[in-house]
Each structure stands twice: as C-alpha cells, then as structure tokens.
VOGU-3710 file (C-alpha; in Angstrom, 3 decimals, decimal comma):
1> mamginfgre> -8,986/-10,327/-18,339  -6,867/-7,886/-16,434  -4,116/-5,947/-18,052  -1,250/-7,960/-19,488  1,963/-6,569/-18,020  4,832/-8,233/-19,873  8,569/-7,697/-20,000  10,983/-9,399/-22,356  14,748/-9,522/-22,316  14,900/-5,758/-22,815
11> vcgqlevaes> 13,979/-5,511/-19,098  14,704/-8,964/-17,655  18,192/-9,199/-19,139  19,353/-5,852/-17,717  20,067/-6,350/-14,022  19,824/-2,678/-13,068  16,396/-2,463/-14,709  15,048/-5,870/-13,656  15,990/-5,406/-9,998  14,209/-2,024/-9,899
21> rewlvtnsig> 10,863/-3,695/-10,708  9,243/-5,509/-7,816  6,387/-7,987/-7,603  3,992/-8,644/-4,721  1,541/-11,388/-3,801  -0,553/-11,335/-0,628  -2,780/-13,602/1,467  -5,535/-11,323/2,887  -4,271/-11,657/6,475  -1,184/-9,431/6,307
31> gyaagtvagi> 1,349/-11,958/5,002  2,983/-11,573/1,631  5,706/-12,637/-0,757  7,726/-10,061/-2,692  10,868/-9,768/-4,719  12,387/-8,377/-7,882  11,796/-9,368/-11,486  15,508/-10,305/-11,599  15,068/-12,663/-8,637  17,810/-10,902/-6,656
41> ltrcyhgllv> 17,187/-9,804/-3,057  17,576/-6,029/-2,694  15,501/-5,419/0,478  15,231/-7,007/3,900  11,521/-7,183/3,092  11,928/-9,545/0,137  11,029/-13,189/0,602  8,816/-15,999/-0,615  7,005/-16,327/2,715  6,705/-13,313/4,991
51> aalkpplgrt> 4,092/-14,716/7,346  1,696/-12,629/9,446  2,016/-14,565/12,698  -0,316/-12,168/14,560  -2,635/-11,132/11,711  -2,496/-8,615/10,259  0,928/-7,962/11,806  3,724/-9,985/13,361  5,227/-10,246/9,886  8,154/-12,666/9,891
61> lmlaklddtv> 10,476/-13,710/7,079  10,446/-17,526/6,924  11,379/-18,566/3,363  13,814/-16,094/1,839  14,252/-17,634/-1,612  14,732/-20,719/-3,727  18,021/-20,845/-5,600  16,957/-22,752/-8,714  19,288/-24,447/-11,184  18,529/-26,434/-14,345
71> lygdryyplh> 20,553/-29,289/-15,822  19,459/-29,711/-19,421  21,445/-31,979/-21,690  24,956/-31,694/-20,326  24,751/-27,989/-19,446  23,875/-26,243/-16,181  21,701/-23,121/-16,228  21,487/-21,217/-12,940  18,139/-19,410/-12,836  18,824/-17,528/-9,600
81> tnrwadgsvg> 20,836/-14,378/-8,966  22,598/-13,236/-5,791  24,632/-10,176/-4,874  27,283/-10,738/-2,230  28,993/-8,631/0,419  31,922/-7,708/-1,838  29,507/-6,325/-4,442  29,949/-9,222/-6,843  26,910/-10,749/-8,552  26,787/-14,461/-9,125
91> phgyrhierf> 25,328/-16,415/-10,652  23,610/-14,332/-13,356  20,374/-16,277/-13,593  18,404/-13,227/-14,763  20,086/-13,646/-18,148  17,956/-16,743/-18,740  14,636/-14,943/-18,152  12,968/-14,740/-21,527  9,781/-13,178/-20,229  8,221/-11,884/-17,038
101> alqnsipvwr> 4,466/-11,351/-16,912  1,958/-10,333/-14,288  -1,098/-12,473/-14,984  -3,814/-10,738/-12,999  -1,933/-10,672/-9,665  0,311/-13,721/-10,217  3,949/-13,133/-11,286  5,135/-15,550/-13,965  8,663/-16,080/-15,284  9,727/-17,998/-18,392
111> yacadallek> 13,315/-19,219/-18,501  14,902/-20,253/-21,803  17,581/-22,949/-21,530  18,600/-23,906/-25,089  15,327/-25,137/-26,604  13,736/-25,809/-23,193  11,221/-23,347/-21,768  10,524/-23,539/-18,024  7,743/-21,496/-16,434  7,611/-20,446/-12,772
121> riwmqpgant> 4,765/-18,724/-10,962  4,200/-17,665/-7,354  0,984/-17,086/-5,441  -0,418/-17,304/-1,921  -3,473/-19,019/-0,527  -6,044/-16,460/0,664  -6,449/-16,637/4,426  -3,298/-18,683/5,119  0,422/-18,085/5,527  1,056/-20,398/2,587
131> tyihyqllra> 3,069/-19,658/-0,556  3,089/-21,768/-3,709  6,044/-21,825/-6,109  5,062/-23,766/-9,209  7,326/-24,858/-12,065  6,167/-26,338/-15,368  8,225/-27,500/-18,340  6,473/-26,020/-21,373  8,913/-27,054/-24,097  11,888/-29,394/-24,378
141> tkplhltlka> 13,301/-32,254/-26,457  14,597/-34,208/-23,466  13,983/-34,347/-19,703  15,064/-31,392/-17,581  16,586/-31,781/-14,116  15,567/-29,050/-11,653  17,418/-28,395/-8,388  16,065/-25,996/-5,752  18,023/-24,849/-2,710  15,690/-23,534/-0,025
151> lvnyrdyhsr> 17,081/-20,581/1,967  15,147/-19,979/5,178  15,153/-17,466/8,027  13,108/-16,426/11,036  13,204/-12,716/11,768  11,044/-9,646/11,936  10,653/-8,319/8,410  12,317/-5,002/9,354  15,436/-6,754/10,689  18,610/-8,455/9,408
161> tqgqgwqmti> 20,100/-11,808/10,368  23,614/-12,703/11,472  23,536/-16,451/11,182  26,839/-17,323/12,847  26,176/-19,949/15,513  22,395/-20,107/14,990  21,347/-23,753/14,914  17,817/-24,319/13,642  15,999/-27,622/13,991  15,248/-29,240/10,619
171> vplqrgicvs> 13,072/-32,362/10,747  12,545/-34,506/7,625  8,906/-35,203/6,747  7,385/-37,461/4,106  7,293/-34,730/1,434  9,860/-32,265/2,731  11,005/-30,675/5,975  9,777/-28,833/9,036  11,961/-25,923/10,153  11,918/-24,659/13,749
181> afpeavpmtl> 14,132/-21,619/14,229  14,113/-22,029/18,029  11,816/-23,804/20,528  9,221/-21,009/20,794  9,190/-20,205/17,071  6,270/-20,972/14,780  7,402/-23,916/12,625  7,424/-23,755/8,827  6,738/-26,752/6,640  8,522/-26,791/3,295
191> lsdradftpg> 7,031/-29,487/1,104  6,871/-30,656/-2,496  4,305/-32,652/-4,415  6,937/-34,796/-6,167  10,542/-33,740/-5,602  13,240/-35,719/-3,835  14,795/-33,740/-1,010  17,891/-33,645/1,151  17,852/-31,700/4,454  20,832/-29,438/5,095
201> hdwyygfnlt> 22,099/-26,766/7,469  24,509/-24,349/5,778  24,485/-20,616/6,381  24,911/-18,422/3,317  26,543/-15,232/4,543  26,596/-11,692/3,227  23,605/-11,127/0,974  24,019/-7,542/-0,210  20,781/-5,550/0,028  21,370/-2,562/-2,244
211> aererglsdr> 17,951/-0,947/-1,711  18,582/-0,854/2,044  22,005/0,712/1,537  20,403/3,390/-0,659  18,055/4,099/2,252  21,024/4,529/4,602  20,273/1,304/6,463  22,073/-1,956/7,230  22,612/-3,854/3,977  23,845/-7,320/5,034
221> ddhlhaatfq> 21,732/-10,408/5,611  22,369/-14,133/6,101  20,058/-17,020/5,194  20,132/-20,717/6,058  20,227/-23,347/3,319  17,802/-25,814/4,939  17,135/-28,338/2,156  17,673/-29,140/-1,490  14,760/-30,346/-3,653  15,352/-32,130/-6,960
231> allevgeslt> 13,083/-33,454/-9,692  13,228/-34,620/-13,294  10,598/-32,970/-15,499  9,301/-34,207/-18,825  7,523/-31,816/-21,208  4,186/-30,765/-19,687  5,083/-31,929/-16,193  5,104/-29,608/-13,201  6,587/-29,338/-9,727  5,112/-27,481/-6,746
241> ivastepspd> 6,946/-26,257/-3,654  4,786/-25,153/-0,722  6,028/-23,050/2,197  3,525/-22,752/5,025  2,938/-22,244/8,724  0,176/-24,857/8,351  1,278/-28,396/9,307  -0,274/-30,038/6,230  -1,030/-27,570/3,414  -2,601/-28,774/0,176
251> lngeamlknr> 0,184/-29,874/-2,186  -1,975/-29,936/-5,315  -0,472/-26,970/-7,127  -2,844/-27,155/-10,084  -5,927/-27,139/-7,851  -4,631/-24,323/-5,649  -3,707/-22,257/-8,701  -7,249/-22,741/-9,996  -8,605/-21,592/-6,607  -6,435/-18,469/-6,740
261> riyeqkllgl> -7,703/-17,658/-10,235  -11,300/-18,128/-9,100  -10,595/-15,712/-6,233  -9,272/-13,102/-8,681  -12,193/-13,533/-11,060  -14,597/-13,057/-8,153  -12,928/-9,723/-7,327  -13,206/-8,567/-10,938  -16,810/-9,791/-11,076  -17,798/-7,801/-7,984
271> wrssrpielk> -16,275/-4,678/-9,497  -17,993/-5,128/-12,871  -21,373/-5,975/-11,357  -21,263/-2,788/-9,266  -20,960/-0,622/-12,380  -23,830/0,774/-14,470  -24,501/-1,086/-17,724  -23,153/1,752/-19,857  -19,843/1,676/-17,960  -19,143/-2,070/-18,130
281> eapefvsqlv> -16,194/-1,575/-20,439  -13,150/-0,025/-18,797  -9,471/0,166/-19,674  -7,442/-2,890/-18,688  -5,331/-0,868/-16,282  -8,404/-0,176/-14,124  -9,032/-3,899/-13,626  -5,350/-4,283/-12,711  -5,849/-1,645/-10,011  -8,964/-3,461/-8,763
291> laadqfivnr> -6,777/-6,520/-8,126  -4,072/-4,333/-6,569  -6,711/-2,816/-4,256  -7,447/-6,219/-2,739  -3,837/-6,658/-1,611  -4,251/-3,984/1,063  -7,489/-5,349/2,569  -6,680/-7,676/5,458  -8,272/-9,174/8,553  -8,380/-7,334/11,871
301> aspqepngkt> -10,814/-8,726/14,394  -12,468/-6,682/17,119  -14,853/-7,955/19,818  -17,830/-6,553/17,883  -16,497/-7,641/14,525  -14,766/-11,051/14,798  -14,344/-11,166/11,008  -13,336/-7,512/10,871  -11,238/-5,912/8,156  -8,667/-3,163/7,952
311> ilagypwfsd> -6,327/-1,695/5,330  -2,552/-2,000/5,318  -1,125/1,367/4,304  1,605/0,014/2,049  3,936/-2,803/1,124  6,465/-3,833/2,037  6,703/-2,140/5,463  3,569/-0,288/6,663  0,945/-1,541/9,094  -2,654/-0,295/9,225
321> wgrdtmislp> -2,914/3,421/9,921  -6,231/5,082/10,709  -5,634/8,014/8,374  -4,519/5,894/5,424  -7,343/3,438/6,024  -10,062/6,095/5,951  -8,627/7,923/2,935  -8,253/4,591/1,100  -11,597/3,083/2,079  -13,805/4,562/-0,679
331> gltlttgrpe> -11,416/3,718/-3,506  -10,427/0,247/-2,304  -13,864/-0,999/-1,239  -16,716/1,072/-2,693  -15,235/1,658/-6,143  -14,488/-2,068/-6,385  -18,019/-3,201/-5,465  -17,261/-4,426/-1,928  -19,288/-2,211/0,441  -19,474/-4,973/3,066
341> iarsilrvfa> -15,696/-4,599/3,521  -16,157/-0,859/4,076  -18,845/-1,547/6,677  -16,583/-3,955/8,541  -13,665/-1,491/8,597  -15,898/1,303/9,885  -17,166/-0,922/12,706  -13,666/-2,116/13,669  -12,326/1,428/13,994  -15,467/2,538/15,829
351> yytdqgmipn> -14,660/-0,037/18,496  -11,203/1,482/19,041  -12,466/5,077/19,320  -11,149/6,787/22,441  -11,673/10,375/23,635  -13,298/11,209/20,324  -10,393/9,881/18,235  -9,789/6,820/16,096  -6,310/5,260/16,233  -3,522/6,651/14,116
361> rfpdageipe> -1,625/3,371/14,137  -1,688/-0,176/15,402  1,913/-1,023/16,370  3,683/-4,027/14,832  4,028/-5,487/18,319  1,331/-5,139/20,937  -2,301/-4,181/20,666  -2,360/-0,731/22,283  -3,159/1,709/19,467  -1,587/5,129/19,120
371> yntvdatlwy> -3,935/8,135/18,876  -1,535/10,838/17,703  -3,537/12,181/14,763  -5,941/15,072/14,256  -7,199/14,225/10,752  -7,799/10,453/10,793  -11,022/10,850/12,789  -12,266/13,541/10,417  -11,472/11,287/7,451  -13,632/8,673/9,201
381> fealrayyaa> -16,654/10,927/8,636  -15,842/11,226/4,947  -15,374/7,443/4,614  -18,729/6,924/6,338  -20,392/9,525/4,103  -19,077/7,769/1,001  -20,246/4,402/2,341  -23,705/5,760/3,076  -23,962/7,369/-0,360  -23,271/3,955/-1,889
391> tedddlirel> -25,522/1,867/0,372  -28,057/4,031/2,287  -27,356/1,733/5,231  -29,481/3,434/7,899  -28,829/0,616/10,369  -25,108/1,344/10,499  -25,748/5,080/10,899  -28,044/4,382/13,861  -25,451/2,056/15,394  -22,582/4,522/15,013
401> ypmlaeivdw> -24,484/7,735/15,677  -23,815/7,951/19,450  -20,086/7,543/18,748  -20,201/10,192/15,997  -21,941/12,644/18,321  -19,350/11,923/21,007  -16,523/12,611/18,529  -17,946/16,033/17,657  -18,472/16,782/21,335  -14,883/15,833/22,240
411> hcrgtrfnih> -13,543/18,058/19,459  -15,674/20,986/20,554  -14,599/20,801/24,189  -11,069/19,519/23,590  -9,261/16,185/23,482  -5,637/14,992/23,362  -2,759/17,069/21,982  -4,628/20,349/22,425  -7,141/19,453/19,703  -10,077/21,783/20,328
421> ldsadgllya> -12,539/24,155/18,722  -11,415/27,771/19,088  -14,442/29,616/20,415  -13,103/32,854/18,930  -13,533/31,811/15,310  -15,125/28,347/15,201  -12,024/26,770/13,637  -10,257/23,627/14,847  -6,881/24,024/16,545  -4,449/21,162/17,063
431> geqgvqltwm> -0,932/20,490/18,170  1,694/20,823/20,824  5,466/20,775/20,802  7,118/17,484/19,872  4,179/15,771/18,148  3,102/15,719/14,534  -0,643/15,294/14,157  -1,336/15,897/10,469  -0,526/13,598/7,551  2,697/15,596/7,106
441> dakindwvvt> 4,064/13,649/10,046  7,828/13,156/9,561  9,698/13,218/12,856  13,411/12,636/13,421  14,140/11,997/17,101  12,876/15,229/18,680  12,772/17,161/15,399  9,261/17,474/13,970  10,021/18,469/10,368  6,652/20,083/9,583
451> prigkpvevn> 4,971/20,607/12,971  1,979/22,570/11,593  0,780/23,489/15,095  -2,268/25,736/14,893  -5,181/25,518/12,467  -4,149/23,500/9,399  -6,166/24,218/6,276  -7,053/20,612/5,389  -7,993/19,814/8,998  -10,536/22,621/8,981
461> alwynalrtm> -11,803/21,642/5,539  -12,287/18,116/6,899  -13,927/19,467/10,065  -16,382/21,493/8,014  -17,105/18,516/5,750  -17,611/16,281/8,816  -20,087/18,722/10,385  -22,168/18,937/7,203  -22,077/15,134/6,959  -23,132/14,832/10,594
471> aklarrigkp> -26,088/17,173/10,051  -27,305/15,172/7,037  -26,972/11,847/8,838  -28,808/13,246/11,870  -31,670/14,395/9,660  -31,753/11,033/7,947  -32,366/9,087/11,174  -34,530/11,710/12,853  -31,993/13,161/15,280  -31,487/16,878/16,049
481> hqeyeaiadr> -29,294/18,410/13,363  -29,516/22,168/13,980  -26,491/22,334/16,293  -24,238/20,688/13,699  -25,511/23,029/11,006  -24,779/26,021/13,231  -21,206/24,912/14,023  -20,662/24,233/10,307  -22,057/27,640/9,311  -19,632/29,340/11,687
491> aqarfsrfwn> -16,679/27,292/10,420  -17,595/28,151/6,842  -17,909/31,849/7,591  -14,535/32,045/9,322  -12,782/29,740/6,847  -12,315/32,968/4,907  -9,401/33,625/7,278  -7,409/31,022/5,313  -7,594/33,033/2,107  -4,439/34,998/1,352
501> pglgycydvl> -5,568/37,595/-1,196  -2,062/38,853/-1,830  -0,873/35,397/-2,942  -4,136/34,081/-4,383  -4,200/30,855/-2,385  -4,825/29,569/1,140  -2,552/29,826/4,131  -1,365/26,348/5,090  -1,726/26,931/8,845  -3,289/29,782/10,834
511> dgpqgddasl> -2,406/30,948/14,328  0,757/28,875/14,678  3,573/29,665/17,116  5,139/31,890/14,420  1,834/33,250/13,185  0,224/32,286/9,877  2,121/29,967/7,534  1,916/31,060/3,887  3,915/28,075/2,549  2,493/26,878/-0,755
521> rpnqilavsl> 1,515/23,288/-0,024  -1,084/20,903/-1,477  -3,223/20,604/1,678  -5,587/23,339/0,461  -6,694/21,183/-2,489  -8,855/19,241/-0,006  -10,854/22,403/0,638  -11,950/22,061/-3,007  -12,089/18,281/-3,506  -14,160/17,297/-0,460
531> pesplppaqq> -17,909/17,038/-1,116  -18,600/20,056/1,097  -16,251/22,906/0,211  -15,980/25,939/2,509  -14,485/28,069/-0,290  -16,470/30,186/-2,781  -16,166/29,157/-6,477  -13,652/31,837/-7,473  -11,280/30,825/-4,678  -11,766/27,146/-5,494
541> rsvvdicaqa> -10,600/27,831/-9,023  -7,595/29,836/-7,835  -6,527/26,964/-5,560  -6,755/24,452/-8,413  -4,804/26,744/-10,736  -1,981/27,466/-8,293  -1,653/23,778/-7,379  -1,590/22,898/-11,083  1,142/25,407/-11,836  3,389/25,029/-8,785
551> lltsyglrsl> 2,771/21,569/-7,327  1,417/19,218/-9,997  3,666/16,512/-11,476  2,912/13,438/-13,558  2,342/11,303/-10,464  0,766/13,601/-7,894  1,312/16,884/-6,079  4,551/18,087/-4,554  4,338/18,587/-0,813  5,975/22,025/-1,158
561> tpddpqyqgc> 6,513/24,420/-4,045  9,986/24,316/-5,654  10,145/28,084/-5,134  10,330/27,617/-1,360  13,836/27,756/0,175  12,963/24,630/2,207  12,156/22,627/-0,964  13,959/19,305/-1,454  13,495/17,672/-4,836  14,994/14,229/-4,204
571> yigtprqrda> 13,974/11,697/-1,580  17,298/9,900/-1,092  19,943/9,258/1,542  19,917/8,386/5,222  16,666/8,152/7,203  17,283/11,690/8,469  17,868/13,045/4,969  14,809/11,259/3,619  12,536/12,321/6,462  13,708/15,897/5,949
581> ayhqgtvwgw> 12,504/15,683/2,326  9,359/13,605/2,949  6,985/16,594/3,107  9,301/19,299/1,785  8,885/18,736/-1,934  8,436/14,986/-2,287  5,504/14,099/-4,570  2,616/12,127/-3,039  0,696/9,884/-5,419  -2,500/9,889/-3,363
591> llgpfvlahl> -2,925/13,639/-3,874  -3,579/13,014/-7,562  -7,108/11,929/-6,578  -8,089/15,124/-4,754  -6,493/17,216/-7,506  -8,486/15,471/-10,253  -11,725/15,802/-8,272  -11,032/19,480/-7,538  -10,214/20,123/-11,205  -13,431/18,364/-12,211
601> rvynnparar> -15,407/20,502/-9,772  -14,154/23,861/-11,010  -13,777/23,123/-14,736  -16,405/20,371/-15,204  -14,341/18,821/-17,978  -14,037/15,091/-17,202  -11,894/14,312/-20,235  -9,334/16,936/-19,221  -9,419/15,898/-15,553  -8,839/12,281/-16,530
611> eflepminhl> -5,743/13,178/-18,550  -3,938/13,868/-15,278  -4,303/10,166/-14,367  -2,793/8,790/-17,569  0,887/8,773/-16,446  -0,114/6,318/-13,726  -0,946/3,766/-16,444  2,707/3,614/-17,472  3,758/3,667/-13,827  2,136/0,233/-13,390
621> yahgvgscse> 5,096/-1,151/-15,350  7,673/0,326/-12,939  8,640/0,012/-9,263  5,803/-2,140/-7,871  4,622/-3,899/-11,023  0,826/-3,668/-11,263  0,508/-1,247/-8,343  1,139/2,423/-7,483  3,997/3,834/-5,422  3,809/5,870/-2,244
631> ifdgdapmtp> 5,969/8,821/-3,282  8,110/10,247/-6,090  10,928/12,744/-6,343  9,749/16,327/-6,761  12,379/16,914/-9,438  12,055/15,349/-12,885  12,010/12,543/-13,854  10,001/12,013/-10,628  11,641/8,700/-9,750  9,334/6,490/-7,633
641> rgcfaqawtv> 10,413/6,092/-3,997  9,134/4,721/-0,720  6,697/1,810/-0,669  6,317/0,189/-4,076  2,633/-0,524/-3,407  0,662/2,097/-1,464  -2,999/1,777/-0,518  -4,104/5,390/-0,787  -2,352/5,923/-4,131  -4,142/2,933/-5,667
651> aevlrawlat> -7,397/3,964/-3,980  -7,365/7,568/-5,107  -6,402/6,789/-8,709  -9,288/4,309/-8,846  -11,732/6,718/-7,210  -10,742/9,633/-9,443  -10,995/7,487/-12,560  -14,536/6,465/-11,620  -15,482/10,079/-10,838  -14,465/11,173/-14,340
661> egvksee> -16,178/8,249/-16,030  -19,434/8,764/-17,845  -19,774/12,380/-16,693  -21,092/14,738/-19,353  -18,703/17,579/-20,046  -19,892/21,164/-20,416  -17,438/21,690/-23,268
//
C-alpha cells in the first residue's frame, strides 16, 4: 500500500487551508483533472477534464466542475463551493467534508450529511481523455437524493472564458449529453450509468480565481451549466459520471476503478521488483512518489518511435522541456523500475536532434521545437549514462553513437547561440544578447534576468561529464575514444579557472561581458554531484559546505545567497515581479537531489545525507498533495510556489533517496 494521506475537518473545514491543497489525476497522454481539497476553483487550470487533444499537448478545459447537492430527509446539503466576482463564497460545501484522502493516486472525499456518509472519488482512464467521478452512499438510514450540475467549457487551459453570447450545442443522448462548443470543436460526452438528466444552457458568470489574482493574472472565468443529473441512492449504491472525448466510454464505474487500481499496483510492483531483496521495504512516502512519478510520463510519438514517451515538466501548466526531461529521466524511470520508458524517451529526443542540440521545448501549439538551451543536450549524456548503467544496453549505444559523436563535434566547432569550445582553455562558451540558455532562464520581454553569457560553471561540469561518458561508451562498443579523453583532460585541467580561492567556492560564470561572475549560486553543486567531477576533493568539500551554509533550505537550494544585494526572498506578485525573483533567491526543489549526492560524495555518511530529504515527506501533505512542488520562497517558512507537481523535484528526491539507501557509512 502507498502512503495514506488523510485530512479531517481540521484541514477540510478551513477554507483557506483546504483551498491551498491541490489534487491531481492524469491519463498518461497529457490530459489531467485537478482541483482543490475544498472543491473550489482557484486556478484557470482546475477542472475535471482537461483533455490533451493533441497528445501530449493541446490541453483544453472541457468539464470544469460538478456542483453537487444532497437532499437527505427534508434538508439540503450543498457539497460544492464557489467564490464569485464580488469575493463572496457560496455555498460552503467544504464544511460537509468529513475526510479527504489520497488513496494511492486517487483523491477521495467523504461528506457527512446528518447520519449519511457519501463518498466521492475521481480518476482518469490511462490512455484516454476520460474522467470518472464516482459517488457511493456508505451509510444512511433512508435514501439520499443526489443532484449534480455539470459546468462545461472549451478553452485552452491557460485562458479564461467570457461566456456572454456563446451558444454551445447540447444534444441529449441515451445516458447523458454530447456537448459541442462550436462546429470544429472536439465533442465531449457527459454520461451517467444510472442518473436521470436534464439538458440545460445557462452561463454561470464571474468565478473568482484567487490563485491567478495572486500571480498578477486575470482572475475571472465563466462556465456553462450544460445539464443536471439526479439519482436516488440507497445505502451501498453508487453513481458514476463519465466525461470523455470518446463517443462511448465504459460506464461501469466499479470495473474502471478496479482497472485503475490494477494500473497503480503494476507501477508499484515494477518499482519493488527492480530493488535488491535487502531493500524491499521502503518508507510509504517513497511509494507515493513512485506513483507521482508516473503522472509526468506521457506519450510523444516520433517517426522512429510511434509509441514514444516524454516527460511533462510540471502540472498544471508546463509542457515537455528537454532539460527537465533529461534531468528527470533517471529518477522517474530508472529508480521506478521502468528502463524501457527511459529508452523510448532517449530515442524520441534523438530524432529531434538538430545542429548538435536536443530541443529545449515543444510548444503548446505547433510541432516545431525550440532549441534555445545549452545544457539540455549535455544532460542527455548524463541520462544516457544512467540508463546504460542500469541496463548495459549496447544496442541503443550503437544506434545513438553517430548522433552522440555529431553532438560533440558541433559543440567543438560551434552551433547556435555562440555555443562553442574555446580553443584557448578547452571550456565551453555559450550565449548572446537577448537569449537565456541555461536553466536559470527567466526572461521578461527583452530583459534576460540572469543572462549568464560566458562559461557557466554547471555547463562546463556537464560538458566534462559528457566527454568522460562519451569516452567510456566509445570504448564499450569498440570505437576510438582517445580524442574524447583528451578533450576531457583539457577541460578538467582548466576547470581550475572556476575556483575562487579568496571566496572558497566556484565562480558562477567565467569570461562574461562584465568579466567573471562571483555570485554565490547553487550551479556549482553539479560539479560535485555529477558522476565525473572536475574538482579535487578539497574543493568539492568546500563547495558542499558553502552551499549548505548559504543556500540550503528545508526544500532545496536557494538560487542566490541571501547576502547578495540582488536576492529576493519571496516569489510573489505580477509575472514581472515573479520572474525577477525566479532565479534570484527562490528555492528550487530539484536541487535537493544534487546537494544530497554531493554531500554523500564528500562525507560518505548516507544517514546524514538522507536527513536533508526528510522535510519533503511532510511537504507531500501540502500544495500538491502526494507530489513535490517546483519552487519555494527563499525566506522562511519557505512557502511552496509555482507548479504544485514538478517532475524534476519528484525525480531528484526519489533518486537521492535511492542513492542513500543501503550504503554503508564510514562513521
């Protein structure tokens, strides 16, 4: 069994608390459903069916919510909660939530109405844009009458709707309705296994999206009341509502729930079977993260890989990014016992390689990838190295080797954005005005917040690691390796330029437009955590110590030391204000992984290294319930911000936990 995350009335009955905790269910093709424990919409991204109409993207809000009301005895109990344009909240359905639980990856609510206890759960069918909302009457002394108002939409998940004058087509079917937003739109069927239904067409105006207002964005949305479903439930009876882009989805809620549970147990089984016998037992929170890991793995076909996979960077708003995918790959696929997924991802991105670079991003609309990244391609080498260490798949190395050699060649002679090997010192240079190529990539109109033009420390650590990896792979399949060893030796020798003896840590960037950048940032931790470190042991230890003292928080590393005048400790406000803070002090959860691995390397104390991961256990109960957030404030109490479920945070916590497991300590 995975970890039992449960909240009672102490959370569910407090609106401010319950609406700050968000749940997520996914369908393996990019679609999802998400909302708050309170049931109130706070984001434009919340909805019961956000369908991926062009998997894994084209994400479109189709079913916003079900406003559910109970008539029990002679009393009405609204179970839903809405916040309106004037700031008022009504009704207060959250007050009837007796318990919220995350059962594996399925959110479950229990509503208490006098002596009646009604349970609701939500899940999606893997591989289909189909959401199930299932109600069951667990306890009662008389029948319970359930009414469900279906509120629909049809918009890009980043957008808002102004419904005035929008006439959708609603066609009654045998078990429900078919909604067509406009002639070219993908229709949605909204069906029930047993409820009576009445089609409708009433716009509900002015839903107040507080989380969007906090982000400095438009905070009003309208939804269309398209139908009302009603049913009388006796004790033990259930009702299923199905929202789908399929014309005739399976309406057997019990059978589809069983299928979903089998799917989850298979994921947990793969993870357990991949572990050594002595490590079979693991804390419950690790199995919860294994299930969370699966939510980011989605389909992306390429001509060579029709059943190809990729990784969505984060929910609710990110698409698949090359950098995030490669950093996340080991933790999400190899740690969880799914190397075949890793292989597929590596082949898909190999297909899209261009001028020695893998894509930075696949846009939400259109298929032309963007290549504006210097580090994603270097992370590809590390993802491939990790895959090979787990599988010894010589066939894939032989298949990819010509592409790998071409990547190194392009970097040596120069590719886009002035990415090239500096013949003077054997280090990798990257960047030009107006573009941001490293993971610290915030850009506001023409303002690149942290341009980092020059020779970034983590880019050169990754370059060195990639060259050593390339040499080993070449040897393995009988190809010439001496040239790669020579380039790596030179990079290692001149990496000493990064060391700032006066400060006791590495420069962040060398040879930039303003010279060398001595800002204390976390990027140097990668020069210690990567398998091949270009730093000598004493400097490795100094880097770990300075990062621990100046950058470490409970949930990751700050992107800039608080002692820096540019430091911003809170990630709040308008998009401009937030982007200005994004890499200027904001804490990044994914950096916890490299820090733990670097600490383990220099101190060889797995128990101590693992202690740094423990705050993330409690974090599973906050923000994205059962998952890990993208970022946190740099200032205490390190409030979670950004995406409530982020691939590389989940991946790196999982990977670091495994790395500290079963290792003998020197102490």
